[in-house]
C-alpha positions as CSV (number, residue, x, y, z in Angstrom):
1,M,155.7,127.4,96.9
2,F,153.9,126.9,100.2
3,R,150.7,128.6,98.9
4,L,150.6,126.3,95.8
5,T,150.9,123.2,98.0
6,A,148.2,124.4,100.3
7,L,145.8,124.9,97.4
8,L,146.5,121.4,96.1
9,Q,145.7,119.9,99.5
10,R,142.4,121.7,99.9
11,P,139.3,119.6,99.5
12,P,137.4,120.1,96.2
13,F,135.1,123.2,96.1
14,K,132.1,121.0,95.4
15,R,132.6,119.1,98.6
16,L,132.8,122.2,100.7
17,Y,129.4,123.6,99.5
18,S,127.4,120.5,98.8
19,S,124.0,120.2,100.4
20,P,123.8,118.4,103.8
21,P,122.5,114.9,103.9
22,P,118.8,114.6,104.5
23,T,117.6,114.6,108.1
24,S,114.8,112.5,109.4
25,A,112.4,115.3,108.7
26,Q,113.6,115.5,105.1
27,S,113.8,111.8,104.4
28,P,111.2,110.4,102.0
29,K,108.1,108.9,103.6
30,P,106.9,105.5,102.6
31,K,104.1,105.6,100.0
32,P,100.7,104.9,101.6
33,T,98.8,102.0,100.0
34,H,95.2,102.2,99.0
35,F,94.3,99.3,101.3
36,I,92.2,99.9,104.4
37,P,92.3,96.6,106.3
38,E,88.9,97.3,107.9
39,D,87.3,97.4,104.4
40,W,88.3,93.8,103.9
41,Y,87.2,90.5,105.3
42,I,88.1,86.9,104.7
43,I,85.7,84.1,104.0
44,E,86.5,80.4,104.0
45,T,85.5,78.6,100.8
46,N,85.9,75.2,102.4
47,S,85.8,73.8,105.9
48,G,89.0,74.1,107.8
49,G,90.0,77.4,106.3
50,R,92.5,75.9,103.7
51,E,91.0,78.0,100.9
52,K,90.1,81.6,101.5
53,E,88.8,84.6,99.6
54,F,89.4,88.2,100.3
55,V,86.3,90.4,100.0
56,N,86.2,94.2,100.0
57,R,83.0,95.5,101.7
58,K,83.0,98.8,99.8
59,T,84.1,97.9,96.3
60,R,82.7,94.3,96.3
61,E,86.0,93.2,95.0
62,L,86.5,89.4,95.5
63,T,89.7,87.6,95.0
64,W,90.8,84.1,95.7
65,Y,94.4,85.2,95.6
66,T,95.8,87.8,98.1
67,P,94.9,91.3,96.9
68,E,97.6,92.6,94.5
69,G,99.9,95.0,96.4
70,M,98.6,94.3,99.9
71,T,101.4,93.9,102.4
72,A,101.7,91.1,105.0
73,E,101.1,93.7,107.7
74,E,97.9,94.9,106.0
75,I,96.6,91.4,105.5
76,L,97.3,90.6,109.2
77,A,95.4,93.7,110.1
78,V,92.2,92.5,108.3
79,P,89.6,91.6,110.9
80,G,89.7,87.9,111.5
81,A,93.0,87.3,109.8
82,K,94.7,86.2,113.0
83,K,92.5,83.1,112.9
84,Y,94.6,81.9,109.9
85,W,98.0,83.5,110.5
86,S,99.8,84.6,113.7
87,T,102.8,86.4,112.3
88,T,103.7,88.4,109.3
89,A,106.2,85.7,108.3
90,K,103.4,83.2,107.9
91,V,101.4,85.8,105.9
92,E,104.4,86.4,103.6
93,K,104.7,82.6,103.1
94,Y,101.0,82.5,102.2
95,I,101.4,85.5,99.8
96,K,104.2,83.6,98.0
97,E,102.1,80.4,97.8
98,M,99.2,82.4,96.3
99,A,101.6,84.1,93.8
100,A,102.8,80.7,92.7
101,E,99.2,79.5,92.3
102,K,98.3,82.7,90.3
103,A,101.2,82.2,88.0
104,K,100.4,78.5,87.5
105,Y,96.8,79.1,86.6
106,G,97.3,82.5,84.9
107,G,95.3,84.4,87.5
108,R,92.3,82.2,87.0
109,D,90.5,80.4,89.8
110,W,87.7,77.8,90.1
111,K,85.0,80.5,89.5
112,D,86.5,81.1,86.0
113,A,86.3,77.4,85.2
114,I,82.6,77.3,86.2
115,R,81.9,80.4,84.1
116,D,83.6,78.8,81.1
117,A,81.7,75.6,81.5
118,K,78.4,77.3,81.6
119,G,78.8,79.3,78.5
């Protein structure tokens, strides 16, 4: 009887031989983004820096909105960005504002309106 009770009180076989939890060396690493902050710069489209455009030196990409997928830390690392934002929290607020603008105008900006008016 004692042997039967001992068998019932043993932990399940699966638990005894499961793989160990991942260590820090095995834990997944964050995915790197394709943004290199040094490739970007910011230009003011009006005095006072209220409106800005992000320009990529290498690809010639130009966007009035924050570049899609760029993190607050990456934006803050863009040369000259600290002129406009001092913390990542302020950049995150700006990203949210720009996302709202993009949603409101369907991703279009003033350049699209000029292009439409010309032809």
